[in-house]
VORODO-280176 format. One record per residue: x, y, z of N, C-alpha, C in turn; residue number from 1; residue in three letters. Coordinates in steps of 0.05 Angstrom, whole numbers, padded with zeros to 5 digits. Layout:
N
    n_u    n_v    n_w   ca_u   ca_v   ca_w    c_u    c_v    c_w resi resn
      X      Y      Z      X      Y      Z      X      Y      Z  NUM  ALA
...
//
This chain:
86
    n_u    n_v    n_w   ca_u   ca_v   ca_w    c_u    c_v    c_w resi resn
 -00324  00020  00080 -00310  00030  00071 -00275  00023  00073    1  MET
 -00264  00011  00045 -00236  00000  00046 -00223  00021  00041    2  ARG
 -00198  00023  00043 -00175  00033  00037 -00152  00025  00035    3  ILE
 -00142  00028  00010 -00121  00016 -00005 -00099  00036 -00008    4  LEU
 -00073  00023  00005 -00049  00032  00011 -00029  00025 -00012    5  GLY
 -00011  00052 -00027 -00001  00044 -00044  00024  00057 -00038    6  ILE
  00053  00035 -00040  00078  00046 -00037  00090  00043 -00053    7  ASP
  00090  00061 -00070  00109  00066 -00101  00138  00064 -00104    8  HIS
  00142  00046 -00116  00169  00046 -00123  00182  00043 -00141    9  GLY
  00206  00047 -00159  00211  00040 -00181  00208  00014 -00193   10  SER
  00213 -00001 -00178  00208 -00034 -00189  00194 -00050 -00182   11  VAL
  00183 -00042 -00153  00155 -00053 -00147  00135 -00038 -00135   12  ARG
  00113 -00039 -00128  00095 -00026 -00118  00084 -00047 -00098   13  ILE
  00081 -00035 -00074  00070 -00049 -00043  00047 -00044 -00042   14  GLY
  00025 -00065 -00031 -00002 -00049 -00029 -00010 -00063 -00007   15  LEU
 -00022 -00055  00012 -00040 -00060  00040 -00074 -00049  00031   16  ALA
 -00083 -00058  00055 -00118 -00059  00042 -00127 -00054  00075   17  LEU
 -00142 -00038  00076 -00151 -00042  00100 -00183 -00061  00106   18  SER
 -00185 -00063  00141 -00207 -00074  00137 -00233 -00057  00129   19  ASP
 -00254 -00069  00133 -00281 -00063  00124 -00283 -00032  00145   20  GLU
 -00276 -00029  00171 -00281 -00010  00186 -00264  00017  00184   21  LEU
 -00242  00002  00169 -00218  00022  00171 -00197  00021  00193   22  GLY
 -00201  00005  00208 -00183  00004  00230 -00156 -00014  00233   23  TRP
 -00157 -00028  00210 -00130 -00045  00215 -00118 -00041  00179   24  THR
 -00094 -00043  00184 -00078 -00047  00151 -00066 -00081  00147   25  ALA
 -00077 -00092  00127 -00061 -00113  00116 -00046 -00110  00097   26  GLN
 -00022 -00131  00093 -00009 -00126  00069 -00026 -00145  00051   27  PRO
 -00022 -00128  00020 -00024 -00149 -00002  00002 -00155 -00016   28  LEU
 -00004 -00175 -00034  00027 -00181 -00049  00036 -00151 -00070   29  SER
  00063 -00149 -00074  00067 -00128 -00089  00063 -00135 -00116   30  PHE
  00065 -00111 -00132  00057 -00120 -00163  00087 -00107 -00172   31  ILE
  00097 -00111 -00196  00112 -00098 -00217  00099 -00070 -00223   32  GLU
  00123 -00050 -00225  00115 -00025 -00226  00104 -00030 -00254   33  ALA
  00112 -00044 -00276  00100 -00037 -00303  00067 -00053 -00307   34  ASP
  00060 -00057 -00283  00034 -00071 -00278  00013 -00055 -00265   35  LYS
  00016 -00024 -00272 -00008 -00011 -00257 -00034 -00019 -00263   36  LEU
 -00047 -00028 -00284 -00073 -00039 -00286 -00081 -00061 -00269   37  SER
 -00068 -00066 -00250 -00077 -00091 -00231 -00086 -00073 -00211   38  HIS
 -00078 -00049 -00212 -00088 -00033 -00182 -00120 -00023 -00186   39  ILE
 -00121 -00026 -00211 -00152 -00021 -00219 -00170 -00048 -00207   40  VAL
 -00162 -00061 -00224 -00172 -00092 -00207 -00179 -00097 -00183   41  GLU
 -00158 -00089 -00173 -00155 -00090 -00135 -00181 -00074 -00128   42  ILE
 -00180 -00047 -00137 -00200 -00033 -00131 -00229 -00039 -00132   43  VAL
 -00227 -00053 -00161 -00258 -00060 -00157 -00264 -00084 -00150   44  ARG
 -00251 -00110 -00150 -00254 -00126 -00130 -00261 -00127 -00106   45  GLN
 -00242 -00108 -00094 -00245 -00104 -00068 -00264 -00080 -00061   46  ARG
 -00273 -00067 -00077 -00286 -00041 -00068 -00280 -00028 -00050   47  GLU
 -00261 -00017 -00070 -00238  00014 -00049 -00252  00031 -00055   48  VAL
 -00252  00046 -00034 -00262  00077 -00031 -00251  00091 -00036   49  THR
 -00226  00095 -00023 -00196  00114 -00019 -00176  00100 -00026   50  ARG
 -00159  00118 -00039 -00130  00106 -00033 -00114  00123 -00028   51  ILE
 -00092  00116 -00014 -00066  00131  00002 -00045  00128 -00013   52  VAL
 -00029  00144 -00019 -00002  00135 -00035  00016  00150 -00015   53  VAL
  00038  00134 -00011  00057  00145  00010  00081  00159 -00005   54  GLY
  00094  00180  00007  00107  00185 -00012  00139  00175 -00010   55  LEU
  00151  00180 -00043  00173  00164 -00041  00189  00169 -00031   56  PRO
  00213  00150 -00019  00231  00154  00001  00258  00144 -00016   57  ARG
  00274  00162 -00004  00305  00162 -00017  00318  00139  00005   58  ASN
  00322  00108 -00005  00327  00088  00010  00355  00080  00000   59  VAL
  00378  00076  00017  00397  00059  00009  00396  00037 -00006   60  SER
  00415  00027 -00026  00414  00004 -00035  00414 -00019 -00017   61  ARG
  00436 -00019  00008  00434 -00038  00024  00404 -00042  00041   62  ALA
  00397 -00018  00041  00367 -00019  00056  00341 -00027  00046   63  LYS
  00348 -00018  00012  00328 -00033 -00009  00329 -00054 -00014   64  ARG
  00348 -00078 -00002  00339 -00097 -00003  00336 -00111  00012   65  LYS
  00333 -00100  00041  00326 -00110  00063  00282 -00098  00066   66  GLN
  00283 -00079  00044  00256 -00075  00047  00236 -00092  00031   67  LYS
  00211 -00095  00047  00194 -00116  00035  00168 -00096  00032   68  ILE
  00160 -00095 -00001  00151 -00070 -00005  00118 -00076  00013   69  ASP
  00109 -00094  00006  00080 -00100  00021  00076 -00093  00046   70  SER
  00102 -00094  00060  00098 -00085  00094  00103 -00061  00095   71  MET
  00124 -00041  00074  00115 -00015  00073  00089  00000  00065   72  ALA
  00080 -00020  00051  00052 -00003  00045  00031 -00008  00074   73  ALA
  00038 -00030  00084  00025 -00035  00114  00022 -00015  00129   74  GLN
  00050 -00005  00137  00058  00011  00161  00048  00035  00153   75  LEU
  00047  00044  00125  00042  00073  00103  00007  00073  00116   76  MET
 -00006  00056  00111 -00028  00060  00113 -00036  00052  00139   77  LEU
 -00029  00043  00155 -00031  00038  00186 -00033  00067  00199   78  GLN
 -00011  00080  00197 -00009  00106  00205 -00029  00129  00197   79  SER
 -00036  00121  00174 -00053  00142  00157 -00087  00138  00175   80  TYR
 -00091  00105  00177 -00117  00098  00195 -00107  00111  00218   81  LEU
 -00092  00101  00236 -00089  00119  00264 -00093  00142  00260   82  ASP
 -00079  00165  00242 -00083  00184  00249 -00111  00202  00238   83  ALA
 -00122  00183  00222 -00149  00191  00217 -00176  00180  00231   84  HIS
 -00171  00176  00252 -00189  00159  00273 -00201  00135  00261   85  GLY
 -00185  00118  00246 -00199  00098  00228 -00206  00074  00255   86  GLY
//
């Protein structure tokens, strides 16, 4: 079982992937928001069985510059895995 975490932003989409046991989340590189078809490729290649999408967050401009999209997706997915006994 692999779970894909998606942290959707207006410019970039951060991605994270769980290990096969669903215990840990690892960041993947981000993709541009207009390249959603890449997510389908990742789901097929990595044999993803579940997708978790984070809720959009209102982030200030200063904090947005500091935000690393893939890490945000990793943290979101790890929180999900921890909460669901992964």
